[in-house]
N, C-alpha and C positions, 0 to 999 in steps of 0.2 A: 495426631501430630499434623501440624500445618504442611510439612513436607514429608512425603513417604516414598519408598522405593520398592518396586516389585520386580522380580526376575523370572523369566521363563527358563525352566530347566531344559537341558538338552534332551532330545528324544532318546529313550532307552529301548533295550531289547531289539536293536536293529539287526535284521537278517537279510542276507542277499542269496538268492537261489536262482540258478540258471533254469531256463524253461525252454520247451520246444518253440520253434518259430523265431521270427525276428531276423535282423540283418546285421547284428554286431559282428565284426570280424573276430575270428578266434584270438583271444587274448585274455589276460587277467585284468579286470576292471575294479577300481577302488571307489567306494561311495561314502559320502557323508551327508547327513540330513540335518537341517537347521529348522527349528520351530520359529514361527512368525505369528505375531498378532498384527493384523491389518485393521486400521481404523475404519476403512470402508472397503467395498468390494474391489474398487480399482487399486492397483498397486501404487498409484501415484501419491497416495496419502501417507500420513505418518505411520511408522512401523516400530514394533518392538521385536528384537531378535534374541534367540537363545545362543549359547555357545554351540559349536558343532558337536554332533554325536560322535561316538566312537566309530572309527573307520572300519568298514567291512568290505569284503571282496568276493568276487565270483569269477570263474574262468569259463568262457564260452567255447563252443566248438561248432562244427558245421551243423549238427543236428539240434543243438540247443544254443541259439544265438540271441536269446533274450535274458534279461535279469529282472527278477521280481524282488522288490524291496518291501519289507514290512517293519513296523515299529510300534511302540506303545504311544498312543496319543498323549499330548502334553496338555494338562489343564491350563486354560487361558489362551492357548494357541488356536488360531482358526485357519492356518495355512502352513505349508512346509516347502522348503527349498531343497532341491536334490542336486548334489554336485558329483561329478564323475571325473576320474583321472585314470590314466593307464600306468601310473607309477604310484608307489606308496607315498602317502602324504598329499592330500588334495592341493592342487595348485592354488596359490594365494589368490583368493577371489578379488582382491584389490588390484591385481595385475593381469590375470588371465581370463579367458573365456571358457569356463568349464561348468556352467550351470545348465541343467536340463529344464529348468523352469519351476513353476509352482505346482505342487501336487493337489492343492485344495485342502479342504477340511476333511481329511481322511487319514488312514494309517497304512497306505500301501501305494506303490507306484511301480509300473512295469516299464523298463527301458528296453525298447525293441530295436534301438538303433536308428529309428526314423526321425527322431527329434534332434535338430541341430543344437549344438552347444552355444550358449550366449553368455553375456556377462551380467550377472546380478550380484551386486555387492552385499556382503554381510560383514559382520564385525567379529573378528577372531575371538574377542573376549566377551562377546554378547553385547546387547544394547538394552539395559534395564529401562523401565518406565519410572520416571520421576513425576510425582503428582504434587502440585502446589495447591493447597486449599486454605480457606480462611484469610484473615487479614483484611485491612481496609486501606483506602488510599492514604489515610493519615498514618496508619500503622501497618505497613505491608511486610510480607516476607522479603528476604533479600538473597543475594548470591551466597552470603555466609550461611544462611539456613540450608540451602541446597548442599553446600559443602559439608555441613555438619551431618546431614542425613547420609551422605556417602560414607563419611568417616565412621559413623555408628553402624552401618550396614555390614561391614566386614568385606566389602567388595574389593577387588584387586585395585591397587593404586595406579594401574594402567588406565583406569576410567576417570580419574580426576587428579588434579593437583592445583596448587596455588603458589604464587610468587609474592614475596614481601619486598617492600621498598626499603631504602636505607634506614628508615626510622622504625622498621619492624611492623609496618602496617600492610596487610594484604591488599595488593592493587591489581593483581591479575589472577583469573580463574580459568581453568579448562575442565570441561565436562564432556563425557561421552554418554549420551542418554537419549531417550525419547521423552521430551519435556511436555507434560500435560498441565496446562495452566487453568485451574478451576478456582482461583482466588486472586488475591492482590500480590503482585510481585514488583519490586523496584530494584533495578540495578543501580548501585550507589554512585555518587559523584566521583568522577575521575577514574572509575574502575574499568578495566578491560576484561570482558567476558567472552570466551570462545566456547561454542557448543558444537560438538561433532555428533550429528544425529538428526533428529527432526523435532518439530514442535507443533503444538496445536492449542486451541483455546476453546472455552465454553462461554456461555452467556454470563457466567460469574467472573470471568477473567478481567483483571485490571493490570495492564502491563505499563510500567512507568519508567522513564529515563529522563533525568533533568527536571528542572522546575521552570515555571512561568510566573513572573510577578511583574505587575504593571506593564505587561506586554513584552517583557524582556526575558530571554532564555538564559539559564545559567546552570552550572554544576551538572553538565551532561555526562554520559557514559559512552563507552564504545562496546558494541555487541557484534560479533561475527559468528555466523553459522556456516559450517562446512558439513561434509557428509553427503548423504544421498537420500533421494526421494523428496517429493513435495512436502512442504509444511502446510497445514490447513488452519489459517488464522481467520476463521469465519465469524467469530463471535467475540463479544466483550468490548472493553474500552481500552484504547491505546493512546497514551499521552507521551510523546517523545519530543523533547525540547533540547536544542543545542547538543545533539548527540550524533554519533557515527553508527550506521547500521549497515551491515554487509551480509548478504545471503548468497552462498555459493553451493547450494544444494543441487543435485542433479540425479538423473536416472540413466545409468549406463545401458540398460537393456533396450532402450529406445534409440540410443545414439543422440539424444537431444539434451540440451541444457535447459532445465526447467526451474525457475525460481518464482516464488509468489509470496506475497504478504497476506492479503486478505481478499475474500470474495464478498464481504459485506452482505450476506444473504438476508433478504427481506428486511433490511434495516436493523439487523440484530448486532451489527458491529459499528462502533463509532470511533473514529480516530482523529487525532489532532497532531499533526506533524509540523513542527515549526523550527526554522533555523538549524536544519539538520543536513548531513551529507549521507546519501543512501547509495549503495552499490549493489546492483542486481536485485532491487526490490521493486515490486509492482503494487499498485494501488488500484483496486477495483472499487467503484462506488455505485452501489445499487440502491441504496436507500437515501442518498443525499446527505447523510450525516458525517461523511468524512471530509476533512479539510487538510490540504497540504499547502504550506505557506513558506515562502522565502527559503527554499530548499534546493540543493544541488543534487541532481539525480544522474547516476552513471550506470551504464550497461543495463538499462531498463528494457528487458526483453519483451518483444512484441507478440506475446501470446499468453492469454490467460484462459484456461479451459477447465471444464469440470469432468471431462471424460478422456480416456486414453486415446480414443479416435481423434480427438481434436489436437492432442499433443503432436501427433504425426503431421499436422498441418502447420507446424512452426514456420514462421517467416524467417528465413536465414538472415542473420546479421541485423535483425531489427532492434535498433536502439532508439526508443521513442519516448515521447512525452506521455502518450496515452496508450495503454493497453486496456481497453475498456470492454468489459463484459457486463452489460447492464440488464437488470430486470426492470419492470415497469417502475417508474419513479414515484415514490410515495412522498417525497419531500421536495419536489420540483427538480430543476435542472442542476446537475453536478458541476463542480468547478474546481480548478486548481489555480493557485496564485504564486507568482514569483518563482517559477521553476526554471532552473538552468540544467541543461543536459550535456553529457559528455559523449554522446553517440555520434555516429558519422553516416547513418543511412537514412533513417526515417524520423519525421517529427510527429506523424499522426498514424494511428492504427484504427481502422474502422471495423468494429466487431460488435454487433448489436442484434438482439432478437427483434422481432417484428413490432417494435414500439418506437414511435417517433420521439426523439430526444435531442436536445441541443446541449452542447458542452462548452462552458466558458473557460477559455485559456487566458488568464489575466496576467499581464506584465511578464510574460515569459521571455526568455532569451532563446530563440529558435536555433536549431542546428544549422539550417540552411534556408535560403529564401530565393525562389519559392520553396515552400516546404515539401519534403519528401513524404510519401505516404504508402501504406499497405492496407489491404482489406482482407477479411476472412469470410464473413457471412453477413447478409442483410445490410450492406454498407449504406444503402440509400436512406436508411432510417435515422442516421446519425449526422448531425451538422456540428462542426466545431467552429465556434466563434472566437476569433482572435481579437482580444479586447485589451484595453489599457485604461488605467485610472490614474488619477493624480489631482493636481490642484489648478484652479483658475482663480486669479486674484485681480481685482480691479483697483487701479491707482490713478491719481491725477497727474498733472504735468510735473509736479515736484516730488512725486513719490509717496504722497499721503494716501491712505486707503480711502476708497469711496464706497459708502454703504448704499443699499437700495438699488443697485444696478440690476436690471433685468436682462438675463442672457438667454438667447435662443440659439440652439445648435441644430443645424440641418445637415444630414449626410448626403452623399452623391445619389442615393436612392430615394431621397425625399423624406426620410424618416426624421422626426423632430424630437429633441430632448429639451425640456424647459425646467431648469433648476429653480430653486428658491432665489429671491433677490440676495445680493451680496450682503454679508454680515458686517459688523462694526469694524472688523479687520480687513474688509474688502474681499473675503473669500466666498466663493460660490459653491454651494453644496446642493445636491439633489434634494436633500432634506437635512435638517439639523434642529437641535433643541436641547432641553433639559429634561431628563427622565423624572417621572413622578413615582416610578416603581419598575419592576421587571423581574425576570428570572433568568436561568441559564438558556432559555429558549425565547424570551420575549424582552422587548423594550416598551414600556408604557409611558406615554406623554399625554396627559389629559387635556393639555392646552391645544392639541393639534386637531385638525379635521382633514386628514389625508383622503385623497380619492382612493376608494378600496382597490387594493392590489396594483396600484400605480408604481409601487416600489419593488415588485417582484424581480428577483435575480440580481438586484444591485447589492452592494456591500454596505453593511451597517457596522460601525465601529464605535466603541466607547473610548473617548479621548481624555476624559478626566473623571475623577471620583472613583467610587467603588466599581470594580470591573474593568478598569483601564486596560486597554490592549485587547479586549475581547472583540473579535471580528468574525463575521460569518455572512454568507449570502442569505438573502431574504426569501423565505418561502411564501409569505403572504402578508398583507396588512389590512387592518380595518382603519376607521377614522382616527384612532388614537393608539393603536397597538401594532407594533412590528413583530412578526414572528420569524425567527431565524430558522434555517433549514435543519440545523442540528444544534446540539448543546455547545455552549462556549465554556471556557475554563472557569469564568467567574461572572456572576450575575450583576447587572447594573443595579445601583441603589438610587433612592430618591436624591436628586441633585447631581447625578452623573450626567456629564455632557456626552452627547452622541452626535454622529453625523453619518449621512449616507453619501458616499462618494459619487461624483460624476464618473461614469464609465462609458467609453466610446469604443465601438467596434471598428476595426480597420478592414477586416475581411471575414467572410464566412466560407467555410469549406464543406460542401455537401458531398458526402461519400458516394462512391459508385464502384462497381465491380472491376472495371477495366482501368489500366494505367492511363493517366496519372493518378487514378483512384479518387479524384474529387473534381467537382466543378466549383469555380471561385466566383463569389459575389464581392465586389469592391465597394466599400463605404467611404473611403478616402477620395478626395479631400472633404472635410467638414467646413461649413461656413459658420462663423461665430458672429452674431449680432448682439451688441450691448447698448442698451438705452437707459437713460436716467434723467429726470427733470433737471434742467440747468446745464446739461452737457450735450455735446454733439454725439450722434450715433457713432459708435465705433464698430467697424467691420474688419474681420481678419479671416483668412483661410488657414486652416490647420490640418496637419496630416499626422495623426497619432501613430507612432511606431515604437514607442517606449513609454514607460511611466512618465507622465508629462507634468510640466509646471509652466502653464501659460500665464502671461501677464498682459492684461488689457489696460491700455492707457486711455483714460477718458479726458477729453479736452473740453474746457469751459465753452459753453455756447456764447455767441456774441450777444451782448445786451444782458448778460447775467449779473452784471455789476461787479464782476471779479471776485465773487464769493468762492472760496475754496471749501469744498465739502469734505 
């Protein structure tokens, strides 16, 4: 079956016996045991829960102030939660602090009274594991398949429901489960899906919402996750277009709110997020294959960590553009484009292992200026480049395009950018042309003789023909082949027009450990010099601080005969 459901049974044969020693005050104590499957050793990852066991009790006295619990181990479980109350009926774990913690992969636990009660949430009706397998991007599983699996499983209707619109079409789904994606899954156009629980992926995972055609997003969906514990979206392929994604998962036992989307481990996760709204979602890019474009990000928490210890180092109130936990870059420098944030504290978060990396922030709308920042570890290894791209167009005195204009751009630090001469429409690109072939990772133009790797980190975009709208940062280039850092949604074909945009940095922020957590290098203002036979040299000072559209007016040189080019 493409979608299957497994359930952990409640621990059976639970016994509670008082024992000598301990420090529990004389009273009757009531206990419940919950079986748990943890995806990893740390509790922060996805979990599956059983329903609670039958309640047992024991009465302590001065001589016997400990309670030893024993139970039958549950197949498929690798940990157990122990809950204690001083009255019959364990306190609702969604509301109270009544957990003694995790017993481990065992069948016994001794409560001596030395362990303080904490809050660890479980699910009164259990949390089954839903596994999605099979399917392809063209023919994926859907939310309807998940619903059908619940319906045929005989599980309580507390775990799922759906809502129909006035035409009798299901448009809202609610699931309580641990969602394991090991195949292709698409949430359908216009559908609202709510998941209470946790989710994770494998290398086989393909998670789709919305469509991208000719560079435009349409028919997106809305997905919201609540519940508790981290989700681990480390692997697979994610294509979300024109959709709303919200993740409000958390771990009460630490007192921290923890939300994450992916850790892109060793380049095994590729994501393309475009024209979306995200709330509480984090994007880690370790292999360079992720792209976030033209997206509004709200409540992007400033900590992404792989261990419980690091969770405790959460930056309070961090709402940031970057929560960056990078491994050595295999695909060059990572980048995000067109991000708008709804936060109010920080714009940057410096968190990096001992590997020198730069991060391109392109066309962002910053929370504040100068940017706010935070750091966690090794901040000096990460530099955030604040960049903008756009168009430069050369025209004459009466507004006609001027072709063949050579533009030289020099920043305040003396760095020089030399694009190609302006095209027939007067536009200046770092490079442009007509592809003779390509793939989802390459553009081939046999007519070119590029300087090797002169285009690295710039943006290449298909503007007409097959693959229109495909855009990615450049990993490398040979004389006639551009290699993107990661796959694009559609490969360019022979005859597809491409261009590499001019990109100008306004600032560089070099991370450091102490406030204000970065040192600034300023590249503004830039000086633009434009020359063309028959025209006077045109010089202008520019200060990129947004996606730009610069117009260069070329005046006819004296003695040119009045010829308008």
